[in-house]
C-alpha positions as CSV (number, residue, x, y, z in Angstrom):
1,S,0.0,0.0,0.0
2,P,1.1,3.6,-0.5
3,D,1.1,4.1,3.3
4,G,3.9,1.5,3.6
5,L,5.8,2.5,0.4
6,I,6.0,6.2,0.8
7,P,8.0,6.3,4.0
8,L,10.4,3.8,2.4
9,A,10.8,5.9,-0.7
10,T,11.4,9.1,1.2
11,E,14.0,7.3,3.3
12,L,15.7,6.4,0.0
13,G,15.7,10.1,-1.0
14,V,12.7,10.1,-3.3
15,P,10.4,13.1,-2.7
16,E,7.0,12.0,-1.3
17,T,5.0,14.0,-3.8
18,D,7.0,12.6,-6.8
19,F,6.6,9.1,-5.5
20,A,2.9,9.4,-4.8
21,E,2.3,10.8,-8.3
22,L,4.1,7.9,-9.9
23,L,2.1,5.4,-7.9
24,R,-1.1,6.9,-9.4
25,S,0.3,7.0,-12.9
26,E,-1.1,4.9,-15.7
27,E,2.4,3.8,-16.8
28,I,3.1,2.3,-13.4
29,S,-0.3,0.7,-13.2
30,E,0.3,-1.0,-16.6
31,Q,3.8,-2.1,-15.5
32,L,2.4,-3.7,-12.4
33,I,-0.3,-5.6,-14.4
34,D,2.3,-6.7,-16.9
35,L,4.8,-7.9,-14.3
36,T,2.0,-9.6,-12.3
37,H,1.0,-11.6,-15.5
38,E,4.6,-12.4,-16.2
39,A,5.1,-13.7,-12.6
40,L,2.0,-15.8,-12.7
41,S,3.0,-17.3,-16.0
42,N,6.3,-18.3,-14.4
43,D,4.6,-19.9,-11.4
44,I,5.7,-17.1,-9.1
45,F,3.1,-16.5,-6.4
46,G,4.9,-14.8,-3.5
47,A,7.6,-12.5,-2.4
48,P,10.5,-12.5,-2.2
49,T,11.0,-14.8,-5.2
50,M,14.1,-15.0,-7.3
51,V,14.4,-17.0,-10.6
52,I,17.9,-17.9,-11.6
53,E,18.2,-19.9,-14.8
54,D,15.0,-22.0,-14.5
55,E,15.2,-22.5,-10.7
56,I,12.7,-20.7,-8.6
57,Y,13.7,-19.7,-5.0
58,W,10.8,-18.5,-2.8
59,G,11.1,-17.0,0.6
60,K,13.8,-15.2,2.5
61,D,15.0,-18.4,4.0
62,R,16.3,-19.3,0.5
63,F,18.9,-16.6,0.2
64,D,21.8,-19.0,1.1
65,F,20.7,-21.2,-1.9
66,I,20.5,-18.1,-4.1
67,R,24.0,-17.1,-3.1
68,D,25.3,-20.6,-3.8
69,H,23.6,-20.7,-7.2
70,L,25.1,-17.3,-8.2
71,L,28.6,-18.4,-7.0
72,V,28.4,-21.5,-9.2
73,L,27.4,-19.3,-12.2
74,S,30.2,-16.8,-11.6
75,R,32.9,-19.5,-11.8
């Protein structure tokens, strides 16, 4: 919700009015719809979710697995 996102954005240095305006924009709304459809078509149903190659990692308790996967890729 905007009530949760706006304080985070301002903490990151984004002016509240600019951020609130973007949240209401048609462009952002369309991007959210497109990304939601893309996620659903890739069997992504929650957050945080990371997809590396064709492997889906879901949940913050999987960050160690994500790190290990990325380390293998970097070799």
